[in-house]
N, C-alpha and C positions, 0 to 999 in steps of 0.2 A: 226558842230555847225549850228543851224538854223539861218536864216536871221532875222533881227530886224523888218521888215515891216509886217504889219497886212494883207495887201492885197496880193492876189496871183500874182506873177510875173513870166513871162516865164523863164524857165531854158535854158541857152545857149546850143546849140547842143553839144559842146565839154564837157559839164557837165551833159548830159542826163543820167539818170539811165539806167543801162543795162536791157536787157530783150527782148525776142523775140517779135517783132511787135511794140515796143515803137515808137510812132509818135511824141508826144509833151509831155512836162512836165511843171509844175508850182510849185512854192514853196512860202510859207509865213513863218511867225514866228511860226505858229501853225501846218501847214499841208504841205504835199507833195502830188501832184496829177499827175498821169501819164496816158496819153491816149494811149491805145494799140489797135492795129487791130488784131482781132482773126485770126490766120493763117488758120483755117479750114472754118470759115463761112464768114470772111470779116467784121463781126460786130465790132463796136468800143466799148471799155470798159474803163471807167474811174475808176482807182484804187486810193483810197485815204487812207493815213495813217497819223498819228500824227508825228510831228518832235521831239516829246519828248519821251525819253526812260524811262520806268518804272524801277527804280533802283532795285526793288525786283525781278523782273522777267527777266530783260534784254531784254524785248520785247517792241515794240512800245506801247505807252499809248493807252489803249482801251477806249471805251465809246464815240465814235464820235456820236453826236446827229443827228437827221433828219434835224434840222434847220442848223446845221453846214455843213452837206452834201449838202443841197440845196444852201448854200452860196458859197461853193467851186465850185460846178457845175456852178453857175452863174458867178463867177469871172474867170472861165476858158473859158468864152464865150459860154457856152452851155445852156444858159438860155431859149432858144427857143426849145430845144430838149426834147423829152420824154425819160425817162430812167426808168429802173426797177432794183430792187435788188432781188436776188434769195435766197430763203430759202429751201434748199433741205431736203429730208428725212434724218434721223440720219445716216442711212447706207451709205449715199453719202457725208457726211459732210467732207470738207477739211478745216482745221483750223490751218494753220502753222504760221500765223502772224496776228496781230491786224490790218487788212486792210479791207476796205469796197469796194465793186465792184458795179458800176452802169453800166448796159448794155444800150447803146443808141439804141433806136428803130427807124426804118425807117418811121413808121407811128404811130399815136396815137392808143393805144390799145382800143379795143371796150369795155373793162371792166373798163376803167378809169372813175372816177367821173370828171365832168366838171363844171365850173362855169356857173350859169344860165345866159342866154342872157339878 
């Protein structure tokens, strides 16, 4: 059962979701976010899913918007971090759950649009 609060709150260590490399987790009424460290590269990844299950499919509710992802990232204390979402070729797509993955970047990407000074 999802919590009743709208804001993301830290998940206590004893209730952390499993998974290789899980460092921190946050939960709200609408979302669960887990920060993982990639075991191969050391890069951090924020994985976000809905806390609501679609009754027809038995999967997490799909359709997390860009604005919702930005708000989750912000509420997890990552508002100053650059992050990217990867869209692979069809032959490399892995889609086993309605989750979104944001890879945190060590530096701003050169291809990013920036606000004018």
